[in-house]
C-alpha positions in Angstrom: -9.2 35.4 -24.8 -9.3 38.4 -22.5 -8.5 38.3 -18.8 -11.2 39.5 -16.3 -9.7 41.7 -13.7 -12.6 41.4 -11.3 -14.7 38.6 -9.8 -18.3 39.4 -9.4 -19.7 36.1 -8.4 -20.1 34.3 -5.0 -17.0 32.8 -3.3 -18.5 29.3 -3.6 -19.6 29.7 -7.2 -18.7 26.8 -9.5 -19.8 28.7 -12.6 -18.4 31.2 -15.1 -19.2 34.8 -14.5 -22.5 34.4 -16.4 -23.7 32.0 -13.7 -24.8 29.4 -16.3 -21.7 27.5 -17.6 -20.3 25.1 -15.0 -16.5 25.1 -14.3 -15.2 21.6 -15.2 -11.5 22.2 -14.8 -9.1 25.0 -13.8 -5.7 25.9 -15.3 -3.4 28.3 -13.5 -0.5 30.2 -14.9 1.7 33.1 -14.1 1.4 36.2 -16.4 4.8 36.7 -17.9 4.1 40.4 -18.5 4.0 41.0 -14.8 6.9 38.8 -13.8 10.0 40.4 -12.5 12.5 38.5 -14.6 15.1 39.1 -17.3 14.2 35.9 -19.3 12.0 37.7 -21.9 12.8 35.3 -24.7 11.9 32.3 -22.6 8.7 33.9 -21.3 7.6 34.8 -24.8 8.1 31.1 -25.9 6.0 29.9 -22.9 3.3 32.5 -23.7 3.1 31.4 -27.4 2.9 27.7 -26.4 0.1 28.5 -23.9 -1.8 30.6 -26.4 -1.5 27.8 -29.0 -2.7 25.3 -26.5 -5.7 27.3 -25.4 -6.6 28.1 -29.0 -6.6 24.4 -29.8 -8.7 23.7 -26.7 -11.3 26.1 -28.1 -11.1 24.5 -31.5 -12.0 21.2 -29.8 -15.1 22.8 -28.5 -14.1 23.7 -24.9 -15.0 27.1 -23.6 -12.5 29.1 -21.6 -12.7 32.1 -19.2 -9.7 33.8 -17.6 -9.8 35.6 -14.3 -6.9 37.3 -12.5 -6.2 36.3 -8.9 -7.5 38.6 -6.1 -4.5 37.9 -3.9 -1.6 37.8 -6.5 -2.1 39.8 -9.6 0.5 37.7 -11.5 -1.6 34.6 -11.2 -4.3 33.9 -13.9 -7.0 31.2 -13.5 -8.4 29.8 -16.8 -11.7 28.2 -16.2 -12.7 25.4 -18.6 -16.2 24.4 -19.5 -17.3 21.5 -21.7 -20.6 22.1 -23.6 -23.2 19.4 -24.1 -22.0 18.4 -27.6 -18.4 18.0 -26.5 -19.5 15.9 -23.5 -21.6 13.6 -25.7 -18.8 13.2 -28.3 -16.1 12.2 -25.9 -18.4 10.1 -23.7 -18.9 7.9 -26.8 -15.1 7.9 -27.5 -14.3 6.9 -23.9 -17.1 4.3 -23.7 -18.6 5.9 -20.6 -21.6 4.1 -19.2 -24.6 6.3 -18.6 -28.1 5.8 -17.3 -30.8 4.2 -19.4 -33.6 4.0 -16.8 -34.0 3.6 -13.1 -33.0 0.2 -11.8 -35.0 -1.4 -9.0 -33.0 -4.6 -8.9 -29.9 -3.3 -7.0 -30.3 -3.8 -3.3 -27.4 -3.3 -1.0 -27.4 -6.5 1.0 -25.3 -7.0 4.1 -24.1 -9.9 6.1 -25.3 -8.1 9.2 -28.9 -7.5 8.2 -30.1 -9.6 11.1 -28.2 -7.4 13.5 -29.5 -4.0 12.4 -30.3 -3.1 16.0 -26.6 -3.5 16.8 -25.0 -2.1 13.6 -27.4 0.9 13.2 -25.0 3.1 15.3 -22.1 2.2 12.9 -24.0 3.1 9.8 -23.9 6.4 8.0 -27.1 8.4 8.6 -29.2 8.1 5.4 -31.0 11.3 6.2 -27.7 13.1 5.9 -26.1 11.1 3.0 -28.9 9.9 0.9 -28.5 6.6 -1.0 -27.9 7.1 -4.7 -30.6 6.2 -7.2 -29.6 3.1 -9.2 -29.9 2.9 -13.0 -29.6 0.4 -15.9 -26.6 1.7 -17.8 -24.9 1.2 -21.2 -22.0 2.8 -23.1 -23.1 6.1 -24.4 -23.8 6.5 -28.2 -24.9 9.7 -29.7 -27.0 8.1 -32.4 -29.0 6.4 -29.6 -29.4 9.4 -27.4 -33.1 8.9 -27.0 -32.5 5.6 -25.2 -30.8 7.3 -22.3 -32.4 8.7 -19.2 -31.9 12.4 -20.0 -34.2 14.5 -17.8 -31.8 17.5 -17.4 -28.8 18.1 -19.6 -27.1 20.0 -16.8 -27.1 17.0 -14.5 -27.0 14.0 -16.9 -23.2 14.1 -16.7 -22.2 14.4 -13.0 -19.3 16.6 -12.0 -16.9 13.6 -11.7 -17.7 12.4 -15.3 -17.4 16.0 -16.7 -14.0 16.3 -15.1 -12.8 13.0 -16.5 -13.9 14.0 -20.0 -12.2 17.4 -19.8 -9.0 15.9 -18.4 -9.1 13.4 -21.3 -9.2 16.3 -23.8 -6.6 18.4 -21.9 -4.2 15.4 -22.0 -4.3 15.1 -25.8 -4.5 18.6 -27.2 -1.2 19.6 -28.8 0.5 23.0 -28.3 3.6 22.7 -30.6 4.8 20.7 -33.6 8.6 20.2 -33.9 10.0 18.1 -36.8 6.5 16.7 -37.6 6.3 15.5 -33.9 3.4 16.9 -31.9 4.0 18.0 -28.3 0.8 17.8 -26.3 -0.8 17.3 -22.9 -1.4 19.3 -19.8 1.0 17.2 -17.8 3.9 18.3 -19.9 2.8 21.9 -19.7 2.6 21.8 -16.0 5.9 20.0 -15.5 7.7 22.5 -17.8 6.2 25.4 -15.8 4.0 26.9 -18.6 1.1 26.2 -16.3 1.4 26.3 -12.5 -1.4 23.8 -11.8 -4.4 22.0 -13.4 -7.2 20.5 -11.3 -11.0 20.1 -11.0 -12.8 22.0 -8.2 -14.0 20.9 -4.9 -17.7 21.6 -4.7 -17.6 23.7 -1.4 -15.6 24.4 1.7 -15.1 21.3 3.8 -16.1 23.1 7.1 -19.3 24.8 6.0 -22.0 24.4 3.4 -22.1 26.4 0.2 -24.2 29.5 -0.1 -25.3 28.1 -3.5 -28.5 26.2 -2.8 -28.0 24.0 -5.9 -24.6 22.8 -4.6 -24.8 19.2 -3.2 -22.1 20.0 -0.6 -20.5 16.5 -1.0 -17.1 17.6 0.3 -18.8 19.0 3.4 -20.7 15.7 3.9 -17.6 13.6 3.4 -15.7 15.7 6.0 -18.5 15.5 8.5 -19.5 11.9 8.1 -16.1 10.4 7.1 -13.0 12.4 7.8 -14.0 14.0 11.1 -12.6 12.3 14.3 -16.1 11.9 15.7 -17.0 9.5 12.8 -14.1 7.2 13.5 -16.4 4.4 14.6 -18.7 4.7 11.6 -18.6 2.7 8.4 -17.3 4.6 5.4 -19.8 6.2 2.9 -18.2 4.3 0.0 -20.9 5.3 -2.5 -20.4 9.0 -1.9 -16.6 8.5 -1.9 -16.9 6.8 -5.3 -19.3 9.4 -6.6 -17.1 12.4 -5.6 -13.5 11.0 -6.2 -14.2 8.2 -8.6 -14.0 4.4 -8.5 -10.2 4.2 -8.2 -10.2 6.1 -4.9 -13.4 4.3 -3.8 -11.9 0.8 -4.3 -8.9 1.8 -2.3 -10.9 2.8 0.7 -13.2 -0.2 0.3 -10.1 -2.5 0.3 -8.5 -0.7 3.3 -11.8 -0.9 5.2 -12.2 -4.6 4.5 -8.6 -5.3 5.4 -9.1 -3.5 8.7 -12.3 -5.4 9.5 -10.5 -8.7 8.9 -7.6 -7.6 11.1 -10.0 -7.4 14.0 -10.3 -11.2 14.1 -6.5 -11.6 13.7 -5.9 -9.0 16.5 -8.2 -10.8 18.9 -6.5 -14.2 18.4 -3.1 -12.5 18.5 -3.9 -10.8 21.8 -5.3 -14.1 23.2 -2.0 -15.9 22.3 0.0 -13.0 23.8 -2.0 -13.2 27.0 -1.6 -16.9 27.1 2.2 -16.5 27.0 2.1 -13.6 29.5 0.1 -15.4 32.1 2.1 -18.7 31.7 5.6 -17.1 31.8 5.9 -18.0 35.5 5.3 -21.7 34.6 8.1 -21.6 32.0 10.5 -24.3 33.3 13.5 -23.4 31.2 13.2 -19.7 32.2 13.1 -20.7 35.9 16.3 -22.7 35.4 18.0 -19.7 33.8 17.0 -17.5 36.8 17.7 -20.1 39.4 20.9 -19.3 41.3 21.6 -23.0 41.7 21.3 -23.7 38.0 21.7 -20.7 35.8 23.7 -18.9 38.5 26.3 -21.6 38.4 26.6 -22.0 34.6 29.6 -20.1 33.2 29.2 -19.1 29.6 32.0 -18.8 27.1 33.0 -15.4 25.8 31.1 -14.2 22.7 33.9 -12.2 21.2 37.7 -12.4 21.2 40.1 -11.1 23.9 37.9 -8.1 25.2 34.9 -10.3 26.1 34.9 -12.1 29.4 33.2 -15.2 30.8 29.7 -14.5 31.9 27.0 -16.0 34.0 23.8 -17.4 32.3 21.6 -15.8 35.0 22.2 -12.3 33.6 19.8 -13.3 30.7 17.1 -13.9 33.3 14.9 -10.9 32.3 15.2 -11.6 28.6 14.3 -15.2 29.1 11.1 -14.2 30.9 10.2 -11.9 28.1 11.0 -14.7 25.6 8.6 -17.0 27.3 5.7 -14.6 26.4 6.4 -14.9 22.6 8.0 -18.3 22.4 5.1 -20.4 23.6 2.6 -22.9 22.3 0.3 -20.0 21.5 2.9 -18.9 18.9 2.5 -22.1 17.0 -1.3 -21.9 17.1 -1.3 -18.3 16.0 1.1 -19.0 13.1 -1.2 -21.7 11.8 -4.2 -19.5 12.3 -2.6 -16.6 10.3 -1.9 -19.0 7.4 -5.6 -19.7 7.2 -6.6 -16.1 8.0 -4.7 -14.6 5.1 -6.4 -17.0 2.7 -9.8 -16.2 4.0 -9.1 -12.5 3.7 -8.0 -12.7 0.1 -10.9 -15.0 -0.9 -13.5 -12.9 0.8 -12.1 -9.7 -0.6 -12.4 -11.1 -4.1 -16.1 -11.7 -3.4 -16.5 -8.2 -1.9 -14.7 -6.7 -4.9 -17.1 -8.5 -7.3 -20.0 -7.0 -5.3 -18.5 -3.5 -5.7 -18.0 -4.1 -9.4 -21.7 -4.8 -9.7 -22.9 -2.0 -7.4 -20.5 0.5 -9.0 -21.3 -0.7 -12.6 -17.7 -1.6 -13.6 -18.4 -5.3 -14.4 -17.9 -4.8 -18.1 -15.6 -1.8 -18.1 -15.1 -1.0 -21.8 -12.8 1.8 -21.2 -10.2 1.5 -24.0 -7.1 2.6 -22.3 -5.4 5.2 -24.4 -1.6 5.6 -24.7 -0.1 8.0 -22.3 0.7 11.4 -23.7 4.3 10.9 -22.7 4.4 7.7 -24.8 2.7 9.3 -27.8 5.1 12.2 -27.7 8.0 9.9 -28.3 6.5 7.9 -31.2 8.9 8.7 -34.0 9.6 5.2 -35.5 7.2 3.8 -38.1 6.4 0.1 -38.0 3.9 -2.3 -39.5 1.3 -3.6 -37.1 1.2 -7.4 -37.3 -2.6 -7.5 -36.8 -3.9 -4.6 -38.9 -1.0 -4.6 -41.3 -1.1 -0.8 -41.2 1.7 1.6 -40.4 1.8 2.9 -36.8 4.3 5.0 -34.8 6.2 3.6 -31.9 8.8 5.3 -29.6 11.6 2.8 -30.3 12.5 -0.3 -32.2 12.5 -3.8 -30.7 16.3 -3.6 -30.2 15.9 -0.2 -28.5 13.2 -1.6 -26.2 15.5 -4.5 -25.2 18.3 -2.0 -24.4 15.9 0.1 -22.2 14.6 -2.9 -20.3 18.1 -4.1 -19.7 19.2 -0.8 -18.4 16.2 -0.5 -16.2 16.7 -4.0 -14.8 20.3 -3.2 -14.1 19.4 -0.1 -12.3 16.9 -1.9 -10.1 19.5 -4.7 -9.4 22.1 -2.1 -8.5 19.8 -0.5 -5.9 18.9 -4.0 -4.4 22.7 -4.6 -4.1 23.0 -1.3 -2.3 20.4 -2.4 0.2 22.2 -5.7 0.7 25.4 -3.7 1.2 23.6 -1.6 3.9 22.5 -4.7 5.6 26.0 -6.0 5.6 27.1 -2.7 7.1 24.6 -3.1 9.9 25.9 -6.6 10.5 29.5 -5.3 10.8 28.1 -2.6 13.1 26.6 -5.3 15.3 29.8 -7.3 15.4 31.9 -4.2 16.2 29.6 -2.5 18.7 29.0 -5.8 20.6 32.7 -5.9 21.4 32.5 -2.2 22.6 29.5 -2.9 24.8 31.1 -6.0 26.2 34.2 -4.0 27.1 32.4 -0.9 28.4 29.4 -2.2 30.2 29.9 -3.2 33.9 31.5 -6.6 34.2 29.7 -8.4 37.0 29.8 -12.2 36.7 26.5 -12.7 38.6 24.6 -10.0 36.8 23.6 -8.2 40.0 24.5 -4.7 38.7 21.1 -2.9 37.9 22.4 -1.7 34.5 23.7 -5.1 33.5 20.4 -6.7 34.6 18.4 -4.9 32.0 21.0 -3.7 29.5 23.1 -6.6 28.4 25.6 -6.3 25.5 23.1 -8.3 23.4 20.2 -6.0 24.2 22.2 -2.8 23.7 23.5 -4.0 20.4 20.1 -5.2 19.2 18.3 -1.9 20.1 20.9 0.5 18.6 21.3 -1.7 15.5 17.5 -1.7 15.0 17.3 2.1 15.3 20.1 2.6 12.8 18.6 0.0 10.5 15.3 1.9 10.5 17.0 5.2 9.7 18.9 3.7 6.8 15.7 2.1 5.6 13.8 5.4 5.5 16.7 7.2 3.8 17.1 4.6 1.1 13.3 4.5 0.7 13.1 8.3 0.1 15.9 8.2 -2.4 14.7 5.2 -4.3 11.1 6.6 -4.7 12.6 9.3 -7.0 14.9 6.8 -8.7 12.1 4.4 -9.4 10.0 7.1 -11.1 13.0 8.1 -13.2 13.7 4.5 -14.2 10.0 3.9 -15.1 9.8 7.1 -17.1 12.9 6.0 -19.1 11.3 2.6 -19.7 8.3 4.5 -21.2 5.3 2.1 -20.6 2.5 2.7 -23.1 -0.6 3.0 -20.9 -1.2 4.4 -17.4 -2.0 0.9 -16.2 1.3 -0.4 -17.6 3.1 2.5 -16.0 1.6 1.9 -12.6 2.1 -1.9 -12.7 5.8 -1.4 -13.7 6.4 1.2 -11.0 4.5 -1.0 -8.5 6.8 -4.0 -9.1 9.9 -1.9 -8.9 8.9 -0.2 -5.7 7.6 -3.3 -4.0 10.7 -5.4 -4.9 12.9 -2.6 -3.6 10.9 -2.0 -0.4 10.5 -5.8 0.2 14.3 -6.1 0.3 14.7 -2.8 2.2 12.2 -3.4 5.0 12.5 -7.1 5.4 16.2 -7.9 4.8 17.2 -7.1 8.4 14.3 -9.3 9.7 15.3 -12.1 7.4 18.9 -11.8 8.7 17.9 -12.0 12.4 15.4 -14.8 11.8 17.4 -17.1 9.5 21.1 -16.2 9.6 22.1 -14.7 12.9 23.5 -17.3 15.3 23.2 -20.1 12.7 26.8 -20.2 11.4 28.9 -19.3 14.4 31.1 -22.4 14.8 32.1 -23.0 18.5 34.4 -21.2 20.9 37.6 -22.8 19.7 36.8 -22.5 16.0 34.5 -19.5 15.4 33.3 -18.2 12.0 34.6 -14.8 11.0 33.0 -12.2 8.6 35.5 -10.9 6.1 38.2 -12.7 8.0 38.0 -10.1 10.8 34.7 -9.9 12.6 33.5 -12.9 14.6 30.0 -13.9 13.7 27.4 -12.8 16.4 25.5 -15.3 18.4 22.0 -15.4 19.7 21.0 -15.3 23.4 20.8 -18.8 25.0 17.0 -18.6 24.3 17.5 -17.9 20.6 17.0 -14.8 18.4 13.2 -14.7 18.6 13.1 -11.8 21.1 15.5 -9.8 19.0 13.3 -10.4 15.9 10.4 -9.1 17.9 12.3 -6.0 18.9 13.3 -5.3 15.3 9.7 -5.7 14.1 8.3 -3.4 16.8 10.8 -0.7 16.0 10.3 -0.8 12.3 6.5 -1.1 12.4 6.2 1.6 15.0 8.8 3.9 13.5 7.3 3.5 10.0 3.8 4.4 11.3 5.1 7.5 13.1 7.2 8.6 10.1 4.3 8.1 7.6 1.9 10.2 9.8 4.5 13.0 9.9 4.8 12.9 6.1 1.1 12.5 5.4 -0.5 14.8 8.0 2.0 17.2 9.5 3.8 18.3 6.4 0.7 19.1 4.2 -0.9 20.8 7.2 2.2 23.0 7.7 2.5 23.8 4.0 -1.2 24.8 3.8 -0.9 26.8 7.1 2.1 28.8 5.6 0.1 29.4 2.5 -2.9 30.7 4.5 -0.6 33.0 6.6 0.7 34.6 3.4 -2.7 35.6 2.3 -4.5 38.6 3.6 -6.3 38.0 6.9 -9.9 37.0 6.2 -9.3 36.9 2.4 -10.4 33.3 2.2 -14.0 34.2 2.9 -13.9 36.4 -0.2 -11.7 34.6 -2.6 -13.4 32.3 -5.2 -13.4 28.5 -4.9 -10.7 28.0 -7.6 -8.3 30.3 -5.8 -8.9 28.5 -2.5 -8.3 25.1 -4.1 -5.1 26.4 -5.8 -3.5 27.0 -2.4 -4.1 23.4 -1.3 -1.5 20.7 -1.9 -1.4 18.8 -5.2 -2.0 15.0 -4.8 0.7 14.0 -7.3 0.5 12.0 -10.5 0.6 8.6 -8.7 -2.5 9.3 -6.6 -2.8 6.7 -3.8 0.1 4.6 -5.0 2.1 5.3 -1.9 -0.9 4.6 0.3 -1.2 1.1 -1.3 2.5 0.5 -0.9 2.4 1.5 2.7 -0.4 -0.9 3.5 1.1 -3.8 1.5 4.4 -3.4 3.4 2.4 -3.5 6.6 0.5 -6.6 5.3 3.9 -8.2 4.9 4.9 -7.5 8.5 1.6 -8.8 9.7 1.9 -12.1 7.8 5.5 -12.9 7.1 6.9 -12.6 10.7 3.8 -12.9 12.8 5.1 -16.1 14.5 7.6 -13.9 16.4 5.2 -11.0 17.2 1.5 -11.9 17.8 0.7 -8.3 18.6 1.5 -7.2 15.0 -2.2 -7.5 13.9 -3.3 -5.4 16.8 -0.8 -2.6 16.0 -1.8 -2.8 12.3 -5.5 -2.6 13.3 -5.0 0.5 15.4 -2.8 2.0 12.7 -5.4 1.3 10.0 -8.3 2.7 11.9 -6.4 5.9 12.2 -5.0 5.6 8.6 -8.5 5.5 7.1 -9.5 8.8 8.8 -6.2 10.4 8.2 -6.3 9.6 4.5 -9.9 10.9 4.4 -8.9 14.1 6.3 -6.1 14.6 3.8 -8.2 14.2 0.7 -11.1 16.4 2.0 -9.1 19.2 3.7 -5.5 19.4 2.6 -5.4 18.3 -1.1 -6.9 19.5 -4.3 -9.6 17.3 -5.8 -8.2 14.5 -7.8 -9.3 13.7 -11.3 -11.9 10.9 -10.9 -10.8 7.6 -12.5 -12.5 4.3 -13.2 -11.1 1.0 -11.8 -12.5 -2.5 -11.4 -10.0 -3.8 -8.8 -6.9 -2.9 -6.9 -4.7 -3.9 -9.8 -1.2 -5.4 -9.3 -1.5 -5.3 -5.6 -3.8 -8.4 -5.6 -1.2 -10.8 -7.0 1.5 -9.3 -4.7 -0.7 -10.0 -1.7 -1.2 -13.6 -2.9 2.6 -14.0 -3.3 3.1 -12.7 0.2 0.5 -15.1 1.6 2.3 -18.1 0.0 5.7 -16.9 1.3 4.3 -16.3 4.8 3.6 -20.0 5.3 7.2 -20.8 4.7 8.7 -18.0 6.7 6.5 -18.6 9.8 7.2 -22.4 9.7 11.0 -21.6 9.5 10.8 -19.0 12.3 9.1 -21.6 14.6 11.6 -24.3 13.5 14.9 -22.4 13.4 14.5 -19.1 15.2 12.4 -20.1 18.2 13.4 -23.0 20.6 10.0 -24.7 20.3 11.2 -27.8 18.3 14.2 -28.5 20.6 12.0 -28.2 23.6 9.4 -30.6 22.1 12.1 -33.1 21.2 13.5 -32.9 24.7 10.1 -33.2 26.3 9.1 -36.3 24.3 12.5 -38.0 24.2 14.2 -37.6 27.6 11.9 -40.0 29.3 13.3 -42.8 27.3 16.9 -44.1 26.9 19.5 -43.2 25.7 18.6 -39.6 26.3 17.2 -39.9 29.8 15.3 -42.0 32.3 12.8 -39.5 33.7 9.7 -41.3 35.0 7.4 -38.6 33.5 7.5 -36.2 30.5 9.3 -33.1 31.8 11.2 -30.0 30.8 13.5 -30.2 33.8 17.2 -30.0 32.9 16.4 -28.6 29.4 18.9 -25.6 29.8 21.7 -27.9 30.8 21.0 -30.2 27.9 21.1 -27.3 25.3 24.5 -26.0 26.4 27.7 -27.8 25.4 31.0 -27.9 27.3 34.3 -26.3 26.1 37.7 -26.7 27.7 39.2 -23.3 28.5 42.7 -24.6 27.9 41.7 -25.2 24.2 41.4 -21.4 23.5 44.0 -20.3 21.0 45.8 -16.9 21.1 43.2 -15.1 18.9 40.2 -16.2 20.9 41.9 -16.0 24.3 39.3 -14.4 26.5 39.5 -11.7 29.1 40.3 -13.5 32.4 39.9 -10.7 35.0 36.9 -12.3 36.7 38.5 -15.7 37.7 40.0 -18.8 36.4 37.8 -21.6 34.9 38.5 -24.9 33.4 35.4 -25.2 31.3 32.7 -22.9 30.0 29.3 -23.5 28.2 28.0 -22.5 24.8 24.7 -22.9 22.9 25.0 -25.9 20.7 24.6 -29.7 20.6 28.2 -30.9 20.5 30.3 -33.6 22.1 32.2 -32.6 25.3 36.0 -32.4 25.5 37.6 -35.8 25.9 35.0 -37.5 23.7 36.5 -39.4 20.7 34.8 -36.9 18.5 35.1 -33.9 20.7 33.3 -30.7 19.6 31.6 -32.5 16.8 27.8 -32.4 16.5 26.2 -35.2 18.6 23.3 -37.5 17.6 20.8 -35.3 19.5 21.7 -32.4 17.1 20.7 -34.5 14.1 17.5 -35.6 15.7 16.6 -32.0 16.3 17.4 -31.0 12.8 15.3 -33.9 11.5 12.4 -32.8 13.7 12.7 -29.2 12.5 12.6 -30.3 8.8 9.7 -32.6 9.5 7.8 -29.8 11.2 8.4 -27.4 8.3 7.2 -30.0 5.8 4.1 -31.0 7.8 3.1 -27.4 8.7 3.5 -26.2 5.1 1.6 -29.1 3.6 -1.2 -28.8 6.2 -1.6 -25.1 5.7 -1.3 -25.2 1.9 -3.9 -28.0 1.8 -6.3 -25.9 3.9 -5.6 -22.9 1.7 -6.3 -24.9 -1.4 -9.6 -26.2 0.0 -10.7 -22.8 1.1 -9.8 -21.2 -2.3 -11.6 -24.0 -4.1 -14.7 -23.9 -1.8 -15.2 -20.1 -1.8 -15.9 -18.8 -5.3 -14.5 -15.4 -6.3 -18.0 -14.2 -7.2 -21.0 -15.2 -5.1 -23.9 -16.9 -6.7 -26.3 -14.1 -5.9 -23.9 -11.5 -7.4 -23.6 -13.6 -10.6 -27.4 -13.8 -10.9 -27.8 -10.1 -10.4 -25.2 -9.4 -13.0 -26.8 -11.7 -15.6 -30.3 -10.4 -14.7 -29.2 -6.8 -15.1 -27.4 -7.5 -18.4 -30.5 -9.3 -19.7 -32.8 -6.5 -18.8 -30.4 -3.9 -20.2 -30.2 -5.7 -23.5 -34.0 -6.2 -23.5 -34.5 -2.5 -22.9 -32.2 -1.5 -25.7 -33.8 -4.0 -28.0 -37.3 -2.7 -27.1 -36.2 0.9 -27.7 -34.6 0.0 -31.0 -37.8 -1.8 -32.1 -39.9 1.2 -31.1 -37.6 3.4 -33.2 -37.8 0.9 -36.1 -41.6 0.7 -35.8 -41.9 4.4 -35.7 -39.7 4.8 -38.7 -41.6 2.2 -40.6 -44.8 3.9 -39.7 -43.5 7.2 -41.0 -42.3 5.5 -44.2 -45.7 3.8 -44.7 -47.6 7.0 -44.2 -45.4 8.7 -46.8 -45.9 5.8 -49.3 -49.7 5.9 -48.8 -49.6 9.7 -49.3 -47.6 9.2 -52.5 -49.9 6.5 -53.8 -53.0 8.6 -53.0 -51.4 11.5 -54.9 -50.7 9.2 -57.9 -54.2 7.7 -57.9 -56.1 11.0 -57.5 -57.6 12.1 -60.9 -55.8 15.1 -62.3 -58.0 18.2 -62.9 -57.3 20.0 -66.1 
């Protein structure tokens, strides 16, 4: 195959130089003969492998045309075209569904049809993006070609389908045979550097329409009506996304859009609960007591660390107690229950929406037989007997070898999880150590009148700095493990691409679950829970005294942690997803000759875009699922989380759209029925969220102790208030400790005065009691109330979730009817066509038989 030195076509041309054969795929390599290198032997081997590969491609029926780059004469672009016969052959092998006849049954119904006057402004303009014609479809068969709706052979297979078929061939053609083992696949050739890139073409420039009048300009339309900032309020053109990028990309954006729509309701309720807490913070009795000079101003608290820490006044936590009233209110309980129901509604309604998309996108009976990955087939060296077919087949390893690989992979994952736990312990040690430093260095003013001490207490300074460091460690470990997880999964060697993605999904999610949520779990369920009391504190590693919560609990610190991680993660992801590709492409454009982009062909312009990567939108899914966990698992501590997620997702949809249409090469379209392993992961998170939110309300917030106090302190033996009240709550939650009982190790800093007693957060008997410093009866009543609350809340929400799941079917009745009706009509159509063919053949046979009989009966003339 010769290399053309000149390009005579139009820059936007999608055809070979003859203007007839469409370019279905492009391969790019660097010509070894023009390289400035001393590795001649290596270059010659690469050239031979590439020539063998291209020769085998042509033997399989593909047509190739090579063109040298206009900007870099070392680069060669090999254009690949699949003729009609090749497309038909592999469409049958891949069980691709293709049109039989136009379908007038499919109607895109909407729940908002009665509000067209309101939603019209949100819809995509159908005069710009025209609705696709619907068809009855069936898996393609060459021997029944006449049954299919073939009006034009050039358009019967759309560009996305052509690219899928060509990529299927490219992934399975061999280029070398070593020891009777074939080496094959374009992915191996690209990873080994024999080819620089392999990709299908975009159909035009995103910023302007193609000069070719026959070009549909779908990329331009997607940018204008989907990715452009002015379209941020519009619905997504899902059908065009699916047509251009394939069902796998389409189902991601459909899911993300539906998740974002459902977040709107959660955000509204969350904001309402936040405003309820905000406007009622001045009515918060226990906060008033903390800030009251005659109550909180006279309560002397025990030191929270040894020797360097001093006694401190409760009133210095006045500002944090006011903020805590916003989040630790009755609205928090309402919102936690609401979110338990919301997540079930979201998952159930998404299943229905997914079923509708399966019907509309014709993936209900996806007969795509998933082939083994080329990387798997390349390692198949062991011969075994298939238990079903009783025939010999090749596998990459024996059963014992598979067990060893799985064990090693599981051990590697477990090691990295232990590494995360070690980092969390490191952060805890940092908290314990730096708290002592802040306690010693920050101004010591007993009444908290110093302006710095008023807003920056040792607890606040420790919490903020620890959260920031925790976020940095999370992102570093996350970046490293992404590469490690891929290496582990490659070593595990799953058979199919779906198996590969599911295996990687579970590894990545398990790691990131521990990585992102471990610090939140620590603050919510462990910090301040096992601290002992001033005379007998609990020590970490025998050295570091366990840290305590503020008198109001750890809820505010958990809110701070969530805010920093969610906000920081969103900023970091946008830097990675938007800024870096934009900078890389900008550098690439600056290296080219000024104005050359207007003259260079489409394949060369696309080559200078960023590759999407083998995993496609895997990281986009992972990012959203982690966010879903933050929104559901800890929402009781941060009702504004759905609002932040909503704003982030509105931008995320358009950012992802902008990336795909402007910064990245076109991905190979893939079929998909659903979102895969992410669905059961979300269901697992939804179940766990009920438990975590119930435990946050019970053990992290002060709601249950306040309710017990409110309902019990109007009756003996707790109190004799004439009315239900919260007055005296702060004094009731703080126990007494005799300063003289401090031992040498815990002896506090006494430079601010001498005191006989101090207070600490717990329910214990006072000094002088027969069981001094032991938990009192009120403590056990509160514990019982907390456990009862958890059991009741869990059972109520789980019951509601079960009822909702049972009531709402996964597939709506109308969708089921449409699927059955279309299946019936498709089978009827095929049967009728088959009967026509049979009748026609019988007619031909009868005519021939009559002709033969006539010839036999006709008198012979001598």
